[in-house]
C-alpha positions in Angstrom: -13.8 -20.9 28.8 -12.7 -17.8 30.6 -9.4 -18.3 29.7 -10.3 -18.9 26.0 -12.4 -15.8 25.9 -9.3 -14.1 27.0 -7.2 -15.1 24.6 -9.5 -14.0 22.0 -8.8 -10.5 21.0 -5.0 -11.1 21.3 -5.0 -13.8 18.5 -7.7 -11.2 16.5 -4.8 -8.3 16.8 -2.2 -10.8 15.8 -4.1 -12.1 12.8 -4.8 -8.1 11.5 -1.2 -7.2 11.9 -0.3 -9.7 10.4 -2.7 -9.4 7.2 -1.2 -5.9 7.3 1.9 -6.6 7.2 1.4 -9.1 4.1 -0.9 -6.6 2.0 2.0 -3.8 2.6 5.1 -6.2 1.8 2.7 -7.6 -1.5 3.5 -4.7 -3.0 7.5 -4.2 -1.7 6.8 -0.6 0.4 7.9 -1.7 3.5 11.7 -1.8 4.7 12.4 -5.4 5.4 9.2 -7.2 3.2 8.6 -10.4 3.2 9.2 -11.1 -0.4 12.0 -9.4 -2.6 12.1 -5.6 -2.9 11.6 -5.4 -6.3 8.6 -6.6 -8.3 6.6 -6.4 -11.8 3.6 -4.5 -11.7 0.6 -4.3 -14.2 -2.3 -1.5 -14.2 -5.6 -2.0 -14.9 -4.9 -0.7 -18.8 -2.5 -3.1 -19.1 0.8 -0.9 -18.4 3.8 -3.4 -16.8 6.6 -2.2 -14.8 9.2 -3.2 -12.0 9.2 -1.5 -8.8 12.5 -1.6 -7.2 12.5 -0.5 -3.3 15.8 -1.6 -2.0 17.8 1.5 -2.0 17.1 5.3 -0.9 14.5 5.9 -3.7 12.1 4.1 -5.4 13.4 3.0 -9.0 11.1 2.2 -11.4 11.0 1.3 -14.7 8.3 0.5 -17.8 8.5 -2.7 -20.1 10.1 -1.6 -23.3 11.4 1.4 -22.1 14.7 2.5 -21.3 14.5 5.3 -18.8 14.6 4.2 -14.9 12.8 6.9 -12.9 14.2 7.8 -9.3 11.3 8.6 -7.1 11.0 10.2 -3.8 8.7 9.4 -0.7 6.7 12.2 1.0 3.7 11.1 3.3 0.7 12.0 2.1 -3.3 12.3 3.9 -4.7 9.4 5.6 -1.2 8.1 6.2 -0.6 7.2 2.4 3.0 7.4 0.7 3.3 9.7 -2.8 6.5 9.0 -4.5 7.2 12.0 -6.5 9.8 12.2 -9.9 12.6 15.2 -9.9 10.2 17.9 -11.1 7.4 17.2 -8.6 5.2 15.0 -10.2 3.2 12.0 -8.5 4.0 9.0 -10.3 2.8 6.6 -7.5 0.7 6.2 -4.5 0.8 4.0 -1.8 -2.0 3.5 0.9 -1.1 2.1 4.5 -2.6 -1.3 3.7 -0.1 -1.9 0.6 -2.6 -0.5 -1.7 -0.7 1.4 -5.0 -2.3 3.3 -8.0 0.0 4.2 -10.8 -0.2 8.3 -12.3 0.7 8.8 -16.4 0.0 11.8 -18.1 -2.8 9.3 -20.0 -4.1 8.2 -17.0 -3.9 11.3 -14.4 -6.6 10.0 -11.9 -4.6 6.8 -11.8 -5.1 3.1 -12.2 -5.0 0.6 -9.3 -1.8 -1.3 -9.7 -1.4 -5.6 -9.2 1.9 -7.4 -7.9 2.3 -10.0 -11.2 5.5 -11.8 -9.9 9.1 -10.8 -8.9 10.9 -8.3 -10.9 14.8 -7.8 -11.9 16.4 -5.3 -9.5 17.0 -1.6 -11.2 19.6 -0.7 -8.1 22.3 -3.5 -9.8 25.2 -1.7 -11.8 26.4 -3.7 -14.6 29.7 -3.0 -15.9 29.9 -1.7 -19.1 32.8 -1.9 -21.5 34.3 0.5 -23.8 33.1 -0.1 -26.8 29.1 -1.2 -25.6 29.0 2.7 -24.2 30.2 4.1 -27.3 27.2 2.1 -29.0 25.2 3.4 -26.8 26.0 6.9 -26.9 25.8 6.8 -30.8 22.7 4.6 -30.6 21.4 8.0 -28.5 22.9 10.0 -30.7 20.9 8.3 -33.6 17.6 8.4 -31.6 17.6 12.6 -30.9 18.6 12.8 -34.5 15.6 11.4 -35.6 13.2 13.1 -33.4 15.5 16.4 -33.8 14.7 16.0 -37.8 18.7 17.6 -37.7 21.8 16.6 -37.0 22.7 16.0 -33.4 25.2 14.1 -31.5 25.9 13.4 -28.3 28.9 13.3 -26.3 30.8 13.3 -23.4 34.3 15.2 -23.0 35.4 13.4 -19.1 37.3 10.2 -19.1 35.9 7.6 -19.0 36.0 4.7 -16.4 34.4 1.2 -15.3 32.5 2.8 -13.0 31.0 5.7 -15.2 31.0 3.9 -18.2 27.1 2.6 -17.4 25.6 6.1 -15.4 27.1 8.1 -19.2 25.2 5.7 -21.6 22.0 5.5 -19.0 22.3 9.7 -19.0 22.4 9.3 -22.8 19.5 7.1 -23.2 17.3 9.3 -21.6 18.2 12.5 -23.5 16.8 10.6 -26.7 13.7 9.9 -24.4 13.1 13.6 -23.6 13.8 14.1 -27.0 11.5 11.9 -28.5 8.7 13.0 -25.6 8.8 16.4 -27.2 8.8 14.8 -31.1 5.8 12.8 -30.5 3.8 15.3 -28.2 4.3 18.1 -31.4 6.8 20.5 -29.8 9.9 19.2 -32.0 9.9 23.3 -33.1 11.9 22.9 -29.1 14.6 20.7 -30.5 15.4 23.1 -33.6 18.2 25.3 -31.3 20.2 22.1 -30.3 23.4 20.7 -32.1 25.0 18.6 -29.4 24.2 17.1 -26.6 27.4 17.0 -23.8 27.3 14.7 -20.2 29.4 16.0 -18.1 30.6 14.4 -14.5 30.2 16.3 -11.5 28.5 16.0 -8.1 24.5 16.9 -9.2 21.9 16.3 -11.9 22.0 19.7 -13.9 20.4 20.7 -17.6 22.1 23.9 -18.6 22.6 25.4 -22.3 25.9 26.6 -23.8 25.3 28.0 -27.1 23.6 25.6 -29.3 25.0 22.6 -26.9 23.0 21.3 -24.1 25.0 20.4 -21.2 23.7 17.5 -18.9 25.5 17.3 -15.5 25.6 14.0 -13.7 27.0 12.3 -10.6 27.7 8.6 -11.5 27.9 7.2 -7.7 23.9 7.4 -7.5 22.5 5.9 -10.4 19.3 6.8 -11.7 19.3 9.6 -8.9 22.3 11.3 -10.0 21.0 12.4 -13.8 18.2 14.4 -14.4 14.9 12.0 -15.9 13.3 12.7 -18.8 10.8 14.9 -17.7 13.4 17.5 -15.9 15.2 17.6 -19.8 11.3 18.7 -21.1 10.9 20.9 -18.6 13.7 22.9 -19.3 13.7 22.7 -22.6 10.2 24.0 -22.8 11.6 26.7 -20.4 13.9 27.7 -22.8 17.3 27.1 -20.8 
């Protein structure tokens, strides 16, 4: 009996540790999770997204949207972690027990999130042919033109390689997302100035203005983290850059 009593507390601690690890692993936020680091999640309001924690930054993509968001984790009170986009907005909050909350413009106070299954890895880079790239860039130009209500071309003047094709197509789609976001929010006036968007390869993400040309700088080596998000593009246009 004495031996059983002595063995009791460590067993409880082991169960507690196991439960904590399972809860944390359930949302894929540990460095070495039990489940795959990429998961598919659903919010209370029915929004579905994939979260990929395989790389140095968390990658998030909403269902039926083109943009992949690169989020950086920061320590928060009570042992939580907040994940912010490139304009400092909190998109996710993870509790120390693994609970996950999503914040959007429609739900600024947050929505609880539930893991519903494995997700397609967002950190995997797929090669893109030149033909597919041209189609993607032209499609993005058409989307930007519809949003601005005047002809607007999206182009790249750099040499296209197997390594840069997919990042260029991705950046073009994000530009279109930004223009459509401004159109939906009733700020089409901010799009009247622009006649062309040029995607420029470099070593960092940038948004610059050159007359009526919007210049988007991207680093093709770092994936979604290497180009500005649609939120950063929108913020730059609102500031009149």
